[in-house]
PDB file of N, CA, C and O in Angstrom:
ATOM      1  N   MET A   1     -17.197 -11.163 -58.205  1.00  0.00           N
ATOM      2  CA  MET A   1     -17.802 -11.028 -56.930  1.00  0.00           C
ATOM      3  C   MET A   1     -17.561 -12.389 -56.128  1.00  0.00           C
ATOM      4  O   MET A   1     -17.204 -12.386 -54.950  1.00  0.00           O
ATOM      5  N   LEU A   2     -17.781 -13.523 -56.847  1.00  0.00           N
ATOM      6  CA  LEU A   2     -17.565 -14.767 -56.110  1.00  0.00           C
ATOM      7  C   LEU A   2     -16.076 -14.895 -55.852  1.00  0.00           C
ATOM      8  O   LEU A   2     -15.740 -15.349 -54.758  1.00  0.00           O
ATOM      9  N   SER A   3     -15.174 -14.562 -56.699  1.00  0.00           N
ATOM     10  CA  SER A   3     -13.730 -14.736 -56.408  1.00  0.00           C
ATOM     11  C   SER A   3     -13.312 -13.813 -55.303  1.00  0.00           C
ATOM     12  O   SER A   3     -12.346 -14.111 -54.601  1.00  0.00           O
ATOM     13  N   GLU A   4     -13.990 -12.706 -55.114  1.00  0.00           N
ATOM     14  CA  GLU A   4     -13.731 -11.772 -53.938  1.00  0.00           C
ATOM     15  C   GLU A   4     -14.133 -12.438 -52.694  1.00  0.00           C
ATOM     16  O   GLU A   4     -13.388 -12.374 -51.716  1.00  0.00           O
ATOM     17  N   HIS A   5     -15.266 -13.081 -52.647  1.00  0.00           N
ATOM     18  CA  HIS A   5     -15.694 -13.784 -51.460  1.00  0.00           C
ATOM     19  C   HIS A   5     -14.707 -14.907 -51.164  1.00  0.00           C
ATOM     20  O   HIS A   5     -14.313 -15.092 -50.012  1.00  0.00           O
ATOM     21  N   ARG A   6     -14.318 -15.629 -52.145  1.00  0.00           N
ATOM     22  CA  ARG A   6     -13.398 -16.764 -51.920  1.00  0.00           C
ATOM     23  C   ARG A   6     -12.007 -16.161 -51.355  1.00  0.00           C
ATOM     24  O   ARG A   6     -11.384 -16.792 -50.501  1.00  0.00           O
ATOM     25  N   SER A   7     -11.578 -15.038 -51.806  1.00  0.00           N
ATOM     26  CA  SER A   7     -10.377 -14.438 -51.361  1.00  0.00           C
ATOM     27  C   SER A   7     -10.591 -14.091 -49.905  1.00  0.00           C
ATOM     28  O   SER A   7      -9.727 -14.379 -49.077  1.00  0.00           O
ATOM     29  N   HIS A   8     -11.722 -13.477 -49.563  1.00  0.00           N
ATOM     30  CA  HIS A   8     -11.930 -13.127 -48.102  1.00  0.00           C
ATOM     31  C   HIS A   8     -12.008 -14.416 -47.208  1.00  0.00           C
ATOM     32  O   HIS A   8     -11.521 -14.447 -46.077  1.00  0.00           O
ATOM     33  N   GLU A   9     -12.616 -15.418 -47.758  1.00  0.00           N
ATOM     34  CA  GLU A   9     -12.696 -16.653 -47.041  1.00  0.00           C
ATOM     35  C   GLU A   9     -11.297 -17.317 -46.792  1.00  0.00           C
ATOM     36  O   GLU A   9     -11.014 -17.858 -45.723  1.00  0.00           O
ATOM     37  N   LYS A  10     -10.478 -17.237 -47.821  1.00  0.00           N
ATOM     38  CA  LYS A  10      -9.102 -17.725 -47.652  1.00  0.00           C
ATOM     39  C   LYS A  10      -8.370 -16.861 -46.620  1.00  0.00           C
ATOM     40  O   LYS A  10      -7.617 -17.411 -45.817  1.00  0.00           O
ATOM     41  N   ASN A  11      -8.548 -15.590 -46.603  1.00  0.00           N
ATOM     42  CA  ASN A  11      -7.959 -14.788 -45.627  1.00  0.00           C
ATOM     43  C   ASN A  11      -8.379 -15.015 -44.322  1.00  0.00           C
ATOM     44  O   ASN A  11      -7.578 -15.048 -43.387  1.00  0.00           O
ATOM     45  N   LEU A  12      -9.686 -15.190 -44.179  1.00  0.00           N
ATOM     46  CA  LEU A  12     -10.235 -15.609 -42.819  1.00  0.00           C
ATOM     47  C   LEU A  12      -9.685 -16.868 -42.326  1.00  0.00           C
ATOM     48  O   LEU A  12      -9.285 -16.965 -41.166  1.00  0.00           O
ATOM     49  N   GLN A  13      -9.646 -17.865 -43.180  1.00  0.00           N
ATOM     50  CA  GLN A  13      -9.133 -19.177 -42.772  1.00  0.00           C
ATOM     51  C   GLN A  13      -7.659 -19.015 -42.403  1.00  0.00           C
ATOM     52  O   GLN A  13      -7.235 -19.590 -41.401  1.00  0.00           O
ATOM     53  N   SER A  14      -6.853 -18.262 -43.160  1.00  0.00           N
ATOM     54  CA  SER A  14      -5.467 -18.096 -42.916  1.00  0.00           C
ATOM     55  C   SER A  14      -5.306 -17.439 -41.484  1.00  0.00           C
ATOM     56  O   SER A  14      -4.466 -17.845 -40.681  1.00  0.00           O
ATOM     57  N   THR A  15      -6.187 -16.377 -41.222  1.00  0.00           N
ATOM     58  CA  THR A  15      -6.110 -15.624 -40.017  1.00  0.00           C
ATOM     59  C   THR A  15      -6.486 -16.584 -38.891  1.00  0.00           C
ATOM     60  O   THR A  15      -5.818 -16.568 -37.857  1.00  0.00           O
ATOM     61  N   MET A  16      -7.478 -17.387 -39.026  1.00  0.00           N
ATOM     62  CA  MET A  16      -7.847 -18.260 -37.926  1.00  0.00           C
ATOM     63  C   MET A  16      -6.844 -19.302 -37.563  1.00  0.00           C
ATOM     64  O   MET A  16      -6.622 -19.611 -36.392  1.00  0.00           O
ATOM     65  N   THR A  17      -6.171 -19.903 -38.712  1.00  0.00           N
ATOM     66  CA  THR A  17      -5.056 -20.821 -38.538  1.00  0.00           C
ATOM     67  C   THR A  17      -3.966 -20.152 -37.755  1.00  0.00           C
ATOM     68  O   THR A  17      -3.453 -20.710 -36.785  1.00  0.00           O
ATOM     69  N   THR A  18      -3.592 -18.910 -38.187  1.00  0.00           N
ATOM     70  CA  THR A  18      -2.507 -18.188 -37.499  1.00  0.00           C
ATOM     71  C   THR A  18      -2.875 -17.899 -36.049  1.00  0.00           C
ATOM     72  O   THR A  18      -2.014 -18.028 -35.178  1.00  0.00           O
ATOM     73  N   ALA A  19      -4.087 -17.524 -35.757  1.00  0.00           N
ATOM     74  CA  ALA A  19      -4.569 -17.255 -34.369  1.00  0.00           C
ATOM     75  C   ALA A  19      -4.520 -18.565 -33.563  1.00  0.00           C
ATOM     76  O   ALA A  19      -4.111 -18.537 -32.402  1.00  0.00           O
ATOM     77  N   GLN A  20      -4.903 -19.660 -34.112  1.00  0.00           N
ATOM     78  CA  GLN A  20      -4.863 -20.938 -33.363  1.00  0.00           C
ATOM     79  C   GLN A  20      -3.393 -21.335 -33.092  1.00  0.00           C
ATOM     80  O   GLN A  20      -3.053 -21.782 -31.996  1.00  0.00           O
ATOM     81  N   LYS A  21      -2.589 -21.172 -34.047  1.00  0.00           N
ATOM     82  CA  LYS A  21      -1.125 -21.483 -33.792  1.00  0.00           C
ATOM     83  C   LYS A  21      -0.600 -20.629 -32.657  1.00  0.00           C
ATOM     84  O   LYS A  21       0.027 -21.108 -31.711  1.00  0.00           O
ATOM     85  N   LEU A  22      -0.887 -19.318 -32.794  1.00  0.00           N
ATOM     86  CA  LEU A  22      -0.400 -18.370 -31.671  1.00  0.00           C
ATOM     87  C   LEU A  22      -0.996 -18.702 -30.332  1.00  0.00           C
ATOM     88  O   LEU A  22      -0.300 -18.608 -29.321  1.00  0.00           O
ATOM     89  N   SER A  23      -2.268 -19.090 -30.275  1.00  0.00           N
ATOM     90  CA  SER A  23      -2.874 -19.518 -29.071  1.00  0.00           C
ATOM     91  C   SER A  23      -2.125 -20.792 -28.545  1.00  0.00           C
ATOM     92  O   SER A  23      -1.813 -20.856 -27.356  1.00  0.00           O
ATOM     93  N   ASP A  24      -1.847 -21.761 -29.383  1.00  0.00           N
ATOM     94  CA  ASP A  24      -1.203 -22.949 -28.964  1.00  0.00           C
ATOM     95  C   ASP A  24       0.218 -22.681 -28.412  1.00  0.00           C
ATOM     96  O   ASP A  24       0.665 -23.290 -27.440  1.00  0.00           O
ATOM     97  N   ASP A  25       0.889 -21.747 -29.083  1.00  0.00           N
ATOM     98  CA  ASP A  25       2.248 -21.323 -28.592  1.00  0.00           C
ATOM     99  C   ASP A  25       2.189 -20.637 -27.282  1.00  0.00           C
ATOM    100  O   ASP A  25       2.952 -20.943 -26.365  1.00  0.00           O
ATOM    101  N   ILE A  26       1.315 -19.739 -27.189  1.00  0.00           N
ATOM    102  CA  ILE A  26       1.179 -19.054 -25.841  1.00  0.00           C
ATOM    103  C   ILE A  26       0.854 -20.089 -24.749  1.00  0.00           C
ATOM    104  O   ILE A  26       1.463 -20.015 -23.681  1.00  0.00           O
ATOM    105  N   LYS A  27      -0.034 -21.015 -24.942  1.00  0.00           N
ATOM    106  CA  LYS A  27      -0.352 -21.939 -23.978  1.00  0.00           C
ATOM    107  C   LYS A  27       0.831 -22.927 -23.695  1.00  0.00           C
ATOM    108  O   LYS A  27       1.057 -23.276 -22.536  1.00  0.00           O
ATOM    109  N   ALA A  28       1.508 -23.332 -24.630  1.00  0.00           N
ATOM    110  CA  ALA A  28       2.724 -24.181 -24.386  1.00  0.00           C
ATOM    111  C   ALA A  28       3.799 -23.419 -23.645  1.00  0.00           C
ATOM    112  O   ALA A  28       4.452 -23.990 -22.772  1.00  0.00           O
ATOM    113  N   ASN A  29       3.994 -22.251 -23.933  1.00  0.00           N
ATOM    114  CA  ASN A  29       4.956 -21.407 -23.235  1.00  0.00           C
ATOM    115  C   ASN A  29       4.610 -21.198 -21.806  1.00  0.00           C
ATOM    116  O   ASN A  29       5.457 -21.318 -20.920  1.00  0.00           O
ATOM    117  N   ALA A  30       3.262 -20.857 -21.553  1.00  0.00           N
ATOM    118  CA  ALA A  30       2.764 -20.757 -20.172  1.00  0.00           C
ATOM    119  C   ALA A  30       2.988 -22.035 -19.407  1.00  0.00           C
ATOM    120  O   ALA A  30       3.411 -21.991 -18.252  1.00  0.00           O
ATOM    121  N   GLU A  31       2.722 -23.156 -20.004  1.00  0.00           N
ATOM    122  CA  GLU A  31       2.846 -24.365 -19.313  1.00  0.00           C
ATOM    123  C   GLU A  31       4.317 -24.655 -18.996  1.00  0.00           C
ATOM    124  O   GLU A  31       4.612 -25.123 -17.897  1.00  0.00           O
ATOM    125  N   LYS A  32       5.246 -24.396 -19.913  1.00  0.00           N
ATOM    126  CA  LYS A  32       6.658 -24.547 -19.660  1.00  0.00           C
ATOM    127  C   LYS A  32       7.141 -23.586 -18.521  1.00  0.00           C
ATOM    128  O   LYS A  32       7.967 -23.966 -17.690  1.00  0.00           O
ATOM    129  N   LYS A  33       6.632 -22.403 -18.512  1.00  0.00           N
ATOM    130  CA  LYS A  33       7.014 -21.458 -17.512  1.00  0.00           C
ATOM    131  C   LYS A  33       6.515 -21.940 -16.071  1.00  0.00           C
ATOM    132  O   LYS A  33       7.186 -21.864 -15.042  1.00  0.00           O
ATOM    133  N   ALA A  34       5.302 -22.418 -16.172  1.00  0.00           N
ATOM    134  CA  ALA A  34       4.687 -22.896 -14.814  1.00  0.00           C
ATOM    135  C   ALA A  34       5.468 -24.066 -14.213  1.00  0.00           C
ATOM    136  O   ALA A  34       5.670 -24.169 -13.003  1.00  0.00           O
ATOM    137  N   VAL A  35       5.908 -24.971 -15.158  1.00  0.00           N
ATOM    138  CA  VAL A  35       6.712 -26.155 -14.694  1.00  0.00           C
ATOM    139  C   VAL A  35       8.044 -25.651 -14.192  1.00  0.00           C
ATOM    140  O   VAL A  35       8.482 -26.136 -13.149  1.00  0.00           O
ATOM    141  N   ARG A  36       8.722 -24.734 -14.826  1.00  0.00           N
ATOM    142  CA  ARG A  36       9.948 -24.100 -14.358  1.00  0.00           C
ATOM    143  C   ARG A  36       9.775 -23.510 -13.041  1.00  0.00           C
ATOM    144  O   ARG A  36      10.573 -23.790 -12.146  1.00  0.00           O
ATOM    145  N   ILE A  37       8.789 -22.707 -12.842  1.00  0.00           N
ATOM    146  CA  ILE A  37       8.476 -22.048 -11.517  1.00  0.00           C
ATOM    147  C   ILE A  37       8.282 -23.081 -10.496  1.00  0.00           C
ATOM    148  O   ILE A  37       8.897 -22.982  -9.434  1.00  0.00           O
ATOM    149  N   LEU A  38       7.472 -24.085 -10.717  1.00  0.00           N
ATOM    150  CA  LEU A  38       7.180 -25.158  -9.697  1.00  0.00           C
ATOM    151  C   LEU A  38       8.509 -25.890  -9.372  1.00  0.00           C
ATOM    152  O   LEU A  38       8.810 -26.189  -8.216  1.00  0.00           O
ATOM    153  N   HIS A  39       9.241 -26.148 -10.376  1.00  0.00           N
ATOM    154  CA  HIS A  39      10.551 -26.879 -10.161  1.00  0.00           C
ATOM    155  C   HIS A  39      11.468 -26.023  -9.296  1.00  0.00           C
ATOM    156  O   HIS A  39      12.039 -26.511  -8.320  1.00  0.00           O
ATOM    157  N   THR A  40      11.613 -24.727  -9.656  1.00  0.00           N
ATOM    158  CA  THR A  40      12.488 -23.777  -8.930  1.00  0.00           C
ATOM    159  C   THR A  40      12.028 -23.752  -7.434  1.00  0.00           C
ATOM    160  O   THR A  40      12.846 -23.852  -6.519  1.00  0.00           O
ATOM    161  N   ARG A  41      10.683 -23.614  -7.225  1.00  0.00           N
ATOM    162  CA  ARG A  41      10.186 -23.509  -5.892  1.00  0.00           C
ATOM    163  C   ARG A  41      10.359 -24.716  -5.062  1.00  0.00           C
ATOM    164  O   ARG A  41      10.509 -24.619  -3.844  1.00  0.00           O
ATOM    165  N   ARG A  42      10.341 -25.915  -5.710  1.00  0.00           N
ATOM    166  CA  ARG A  42      10.473 -27.131  -5.078  1.00  0.00           C
ATOM    167  C   ARG A  42      11.920 -27.287  -4.519  1.00  0.00           C
ATOM    168  O   ARG A  42      12.109 -27.850  -3.440  1.00  0.00           O
ATOM    169  N   PHE A  43      12.830 -26.834  -5.190  1.00  0.00           N
ATOM    170  CA  PHE A  43      14.270 -26.941  -4.713  1.00  0.00           C
ATOM    171  C   PHE A  43      14.877 -25.670  -4.241  1.00  0.00           C
ATOM    172  O   PHE A  43      16.100 -25.582  -4.132  1.00  0.00           O
ATOM    173  N   ASP A  44      14.041 -24.626  -3.938  1.00  0.00           N
ATOM    174  CA  ASP A  44      14.480 -23.348  -3.405  1.00  0.00           C
ATOM    175  C   ASP A  44      14.640 -23.575  -1.853  1.00  0.00           C
ATOM    176  O   ASP A  44      13.662 -23.864  -1.165  1.00  0.00           O
ATOM    177  N   PRO A  45      15.825 -23.445  -1.358  1.00  0.00           N
ATOM    178  CA  PRO A  45      16.064 -23.724   0.041  1.00  0.00           C
ATOM    179  C   PRO A  45      15.284 -22.760   0.940  1.00  0.00           C
ATOM    180  O   PRO A  45      14.877 -23.186   2.021  1.00  0.00           O
ATOM    181  N   THR A  46      15.050 -21.527   0.588  1.00  0.00           N
ATOM    182  CA  THR A  46      14.308 -20.613   1.449  1.00  0.00           C
ATOM    183  C   THR A  46      12.834 -20.979   1.470  1.00  0.00           C
ATOM    184  O   THR A  46      12.156 -20.824   2.486  1.00  0.00           O
ATOM    185  N   CYS A  47      12.339 -21.476   0.316  1.00  0.00           N
ATOM    186  CA  CYS A  47      10.931 -21.962   0.274  1.00  0.00           C
ATOM    187  C   CYS A  47      10.836 -23.159   1.218  1.00  0.00           C
ATOM    188  O   CYS A  47       9.902 -23.238   2.016  1.00  0.00           O
ATOM    189  N   CYS A  48      11.739 -24.045   1.147  1.00  0.00           N
ATOM    190  CA  CYS A  48      11.638 -25.260   2.024  1.00  0.00           C
ATOM    191  C   CYS A  48      11.780 -24.971   3.491  1.00  0.00           C
ATOM    192  O   CYS A  48      11.051 -25.513   4.321  1.00  0.00           O
ATOM    193  N   SER A  49      12.774 -24.067   3.822  1.00  0.00           N
ATOM    194  CA  SER A  49      12.896 -23.710   5.169  1.00  0.00           C
ATOM    195  C   SER A  49      11.666 -23.054   5.675  1.00  0.00           C
ATOM    196  O   SER A  49      11.249 -23.333   6.799  1.00  0.00           O
ATOM    197  N   THR A  50      11.061 -22.203   4.916  1.00  0.00           N
ATOM    198  CA  THR A  50       9.811 -21.496   5.288  1.00  0.00           C
ATOM    199  C   THR A  50       8.731 -22.411   5.649  1.00  0.00           C
ATOM    200  O   THR A  50       8.058 -22.290   6.672  1.00  0.00           O
ATOM    201  N   ARG A  51       8.570 -23.440   4.670  1.00  0.00           N
ATOM    202  CA  ARG A  51       7.513 -24.476   4.951  1.00  0.00           C
ATOM    203  C   ARG A  51       7.842 -25.288   6.198  1.00  0.00           C
ATOM    204  O   ARG A  51       6.962 -25.580   7.008  1.00  0.00           O
ATOM    205  N   ARG A  52       9.135 -25.655   6.348  1.00  0.00           N
ATOM    206  CA  ARG A  52       9.584 -26.380   7.602  1.00  0.00           C
ATOM    207  C   ARG A  52       9.338 -25.570   8.849  1.00  0.00           C
ATOM    208  O   ARG A  52       8.878 -26.084   9.869  1.00  0.00           O
ATOM    209  N   ARG A  53       9.651 -24.302   8.750  1.00  0.00           N
ATOM    210  CA  ARG A  53       9.436 -23.391   9.940  1.00  0.00           C
ATOM    211  C   ARG A  53       7.911 -23.216  10.247  1.00  0.00           C
ATOM    212  O   ARG A  53       7.493 -23.163  11.404  1.00  0.00           O
ATOM    213  N   ARG A  54       7.070 -23.125   9.101  1.00  0.00           N
ATOM    214  CA  ARG A  54       5.633 -23.068   9.391  1.00  0.00           C
ATOM    215  C   ARG A  54       5.142 -24.355  10.118  1.00  0.00           C
ATOM    216  O   ARG A  54       4.343 -24.321  11.054  1.00  0.00           O
ATOM    217  N   GLY A  55       5.702 -25.519   9.596  1.00  0.00           N
ATOM    218  CA  GLY A  55       5.278 -26.793  10.199  1.00  0.00           C
ATOM    219  C   GLY A  55       5.676 -26.887  11.602  1.00  0.00           C
ATOM    220  O   GLY A  55       4.917 -27.404  12.422  1.00  0.00           O
ATOM    221  N   LEU A  56       6.843 -26.408  11.936  1.00  0.00           N
ATOM    222  CA  LEU A  56       7.260 -26.415  13.318  1.00  0.00           C
ATOM    223  C   LEU A  56       6.428 -25.488  14.172  1.00  0.00           C
ATOM    224  O   LEU A  56       6.065 -25.857  15.289  1.00  0.00           O
ATOM    225  N   GLU A  57       6.117 -24.325  13.703  1.00  0.00           N
ATOM    226  CA  GLU A  57       5.226 -23.404  14.376  1.00  0.00           C
ATOM    227  C   GLU A  57       3.836 -24.053  14.644  1.00  0.00           C
ATOM    228  O   GLU A  57       3.249 -23.880  15.712  1.00  0.00           O
ATOM    229  N   ASP A  58       3.341 -24.799  13.639  1.00  0.00           N
ATOM    230  CA  ASP A  58       2.004 -25.491  13.807  1.00  0.00           C
ATOM    231  C   ASP A  58       2.126 -26.553  14.915  1.00  0.00           C
ATOM    232  O   ASP A  58       1.218 -26.703  15.732  1.00  0.00           O
ATOM    233  N   VAL A  59       3.227 -27.272  14.938  1.00  0.00           N
ATOM    234  CA  VAL A  59       3.392 -28.290  15.951  1.00  0.00           C
ATOM    235  C   VAL A  59       3.577 -27.663  17.329  1.00  0.00           C
ATOM    236  O   VAL A  59       3.097 -28.222  18.315  1.00  0.00           O
ATOM    237  N   GLN A  60       4.260 -26.517  17.433  1.00  0.00           N
ATOM    238  CA  GLN A  60       4.451 -25.892  18.676  1.00  0.00           C
ATOM    239  C   GLN A  60       3.124 -25.286  19.242  1.00  0.00           C
ATOM    240  O   GLN A  60       2.903 -25.280  20.453  1.00  0.00           O
ATOM    241  N   ARG A  61       2.247 -24.776  18.320  1.00  0.00           N
ATOM    242  CA  ARG A  61       0.942 -24.328  18.685  1.00  0.00           C
ATOM    243  C   ARG A  61       0.102 -25.486  19.234  1.00  0.00           C
ATOM    244  O   ARG A  61      -0.601 -25.340  20.234  1.00  0.00           O
ATOM    245  N   GLU A  62       0.187 -26.605  18.580  1.00  0.00           N
ATOM    246  CA  GLU A  62      -0.565 -27.814  19.035  1.00  0.00           C
ATOM    247  C   GLU A  62      -0.106 -28.274  20.319  1.00  0.00           C
ATOM    248  O   GLU A  62      -0.944 -28.646  21.141  1.00  0.00           O
ATOM    249  N   ILE A  63       1.201 -28.296  20.609  1.00  0.00           N
ATOM    250  CA  ILE A  63       1.774 -28.683  21.908  1.00  0.00           C
ATOM    251  C   ILE A  63       1.283 -27.744  22.954  1.00  0.00           C
ATOM    252  O   ILE A  63       0.802 -28.198  23.992  1.00  0.00           O
ATOM    253  N   ASP A  64       1.376 -26.464  22.745  1.00  0.00           N
ATOM    254  CA  ASP A  64       0.843 -25.438  23.687  1.00  0.00           C
ATOM    255  C   ASP A  64      -0.599 -25.668  24.008  1.00  0.00           C
ATOM    256  O   ASP A  64      -1.008 -25.586  25.167  1.00  0.00           O
ATOM    257  N   GLY A  65      -1.366 -25.951  23.006  1.00  0.00           N
ATOM    258  CA  GLY A  65      -2.774 -26.143  23.202  1.00  0.00           C
ATOM    259  C   GLY A  65      -3.012 -27.438  24.087  1.00  0.00           C
ATOM    260  O   GLY A  65      -3.879 -27.462  24.960  1.00  0.00           O
ATOM    261  N   LEU A  66      -2.259 -28.416  23.831  1.00  0.00           N
ATOM    262  CA  LEU A  66      -2.405 -29.614  24.649  1.00  0.00           C
ATOM    263  C   LEU A  66      -1.932 -29.548  26.044  1.00  0.00           C
ATOM    264  O   LEU A  66      -2.408 -30.250  26.937  1.00  0.00           O
ATOM    265  N   LYS A  67      -0.964 -28.672  26.217  1.00  0.00           N
ATOM    266  CA  LYS A  67      -0.511 -28.302  27.633  1.00  0.00           C
ATOM    267  C   LYS A  67      -1.592 -27.618  28.355  1.00  0.00           C
ATOM    268  O   LYS A  67      -1.844 -27.895  29.527  1.00  0.00           O
ATOM    269  N   LEU A  68      -2.275 -26.679  27.648  1.00  0.00           N
ATOM    270  CA  LEU A  68      -3.388 -25.994  28.360  1.00  0.00           C
ATOM    271  C   LEU A  68      -4.538 -26.941  28.674  1.00  0.00           C
ATOM    272  O   LEU A  68      -5.142 -26.862  29.744  1.00  0.00           O
ATOM    273  N   LYS A  69      -4.839 -27.847  27.727  1.00  0.00           N
ATOM    274  CA  LYS A  69      -5.973 -28.803  28.034  1.00  0.00           C
ATOM    275  C   LYS A  69      -5.540 -29.785  29.179  1.00  0.00           C
ATOM    276  O   LYS A  69      -6.383 -30.205  29.972  1.00  0.00           O
ATOM    277  N   ARG A  70      -4.201 -30.154  29.260  1.00  0.00           N
ATOM    278  CA  ARG A  70      -3.757 -30.883  30.357  1.00  0.00           C
ATOM    279  C   ARG A  70      -3.976 -30.231  31.653  1.00  0.00           C
ATOM    280  O   ARG A  70      -4.481 -30.823  32.608  1.00  0.00           O
ATOM    281  N   LYS A  71      -3.557 -28.894  31.683  1.00  0.00           N
ATOM    282  CA  LYS A  71      -3.699 -28.155  32.965  1.00  0.00           C
ATOM    283  C   LYS A  71      -5.227 -28.037  33.351  1.00  0.00           C
ATOM    284  O   LYS A  71      -5.582 -28.155  34.524  1.00  0.00           O
ATOM    285  N   ASP A  72      -6.072 -27.811  32.373  1.00  0.00           N
ATOM    286  CA  ASP A  72      -7.497 -27.739  32.584  1.00  0.00           C
ATOM    287  C   ASP A  72      -8.038 -29.039  33.209  1.00  0.00           C
ATOM    288  O   ASP A  72      -8.843 -29.016  34.140  1.00  0.00           O
ATOM    289  N   VAL A  73      -7.563 -30.175  32.660  1.00  0.00           N
ATOM    290  CA  VAL A  73      -7.945 -31.536  33.259  1.00  0.00           C
ATOM    291  C   VAL A  73      -7.406 -31.646  34.572  1.00  0.00           C
ATOM    292  O   VAL A  73      -8.152 -31.987  35.489  1.00  0.00           O
ATOM    293  N   GLU A  74      -6.148 -31.388  34.787  1.00  0.00           N
ATOM    294  CA  GLU A  74      -5.660 -31.489  36.105  1.00  0.00           C
ATOM    295  C   GLU A  74      -6.406 -30.633  37.170  1.00  0.00           C
ATOM    296  O   GLU A  74      -6.612 -31.090  38.294  1.00  0.00           O
ATOM    297  N   ILE A  75      -6.797 -29.421  36.814  1.00  0.00           N
ATOM    298  CA  ILE A  75      -7.577 -28.502  37.731  1.00  0.00           C
ATOM    299  C   ILE A  75      -8.942 -29.171  37.930  1.00  0.00           C
ATOM    300  O   ILE A  75      -9.476 -29.157  39.039  1.00  0.00           O
ATOM    301  N   SER A  76      -9.524 -29.768  36.846  1.00  0.00           N
ATOM    302  CA  SER A  76     -10.813 -30.318  36.966  1.00  0.00           C
ATOM    303  C   SER A  76     -10.824 -31.535  37.903  1.00  0.00           C
ATOM    304  O   SER A  76     -11.736 -31.739  38.705  1.00  0.00           O
ATOM    305  N   ILE A  77      -9.767 -32.319  37.756  1.00  0.00           N
ATOM    306  CA  ILE A  77      -9.609 -33.537  38.675  1.00  0.00           C
ATOM    307  C   ILE A  77      -9.374 -33.153  40.093  1.00  0.00           C
ATOM    308  O   ILE A  77      -9.946 -33.766  40.994  1.00  0.00           O
ATOM    309  N   GLU A  78      -8.543 -32.149  40.339  1.00  0.00           N
ATOM    310  CA  GLU A  78      -8.253 -31.687  41.659  1.00  0.00           C
ATOM    311  C   GLU A  78      -9.604 -31.151  42.315  1.00  0.00           C
ATOM    312  O   GLU A  78      -9.850 -31.360  43.503  1.00  0.00           O
ATOM    313  N   ALA A  79     -10.390 -30.509  41.547  1.00  0.00           N
ATOM    314  CA  ALA A  79     -11.631 -29.890  42.075  1.00  0.00           C
ATOM    315  C   ALA A  79     -12.658 -30.998  42.406  1.00  0.00           C
ATOM    316  O   ALA A  79     -13.472 -30.859  43.319  1.00  0.00           O
ATOM    317  N   ASN A  80     -12.594 -32.060  41.659  1.00  0.00           N
ATOM    318  CA  ASN A  80     -13.472 -33.290  41.935  1.00  0.00           C
ATOM    319  C   ASN A  80     -12.995 -34.109  43.067  1.00  0.00           C
ATOM    320  O   ASN A  80     -13.783 -34.909  43.571  1.00  0.00           O
ATOM    321  N   ILE A  81     -11.790 -33.999  43.523  1.00  0.00           N
ATOM    322  CA  ILE A  81     -11.230 -34.824  44.550  1.00  0.00           C
ATOM    323  C   ILE A  81     -11.565 -34.201  45.817  1.00  0.00           C
ATOM    324  O   ILE A  81     -11.198 -34.716  46.873  1.00  0.00           O
TER     325      ILE A  81
END
């Protein structure tokens, strides 16, 4: 009976060790894959051009907004004169 319990305990310990190693391997592979994806995206010309285009669009929107504000200020000044 005692030897049977010890055998079960050894099996459980072996299973836990195997599960831990598998978990560590999965985590390491996921981290490697994430680094590869980030590295690829960083040097992907379409990704960079998309970011650049979005930045230009943001700047253009800001310029358009400032032009509208300038026009409003000009109208307000003319009304006060």
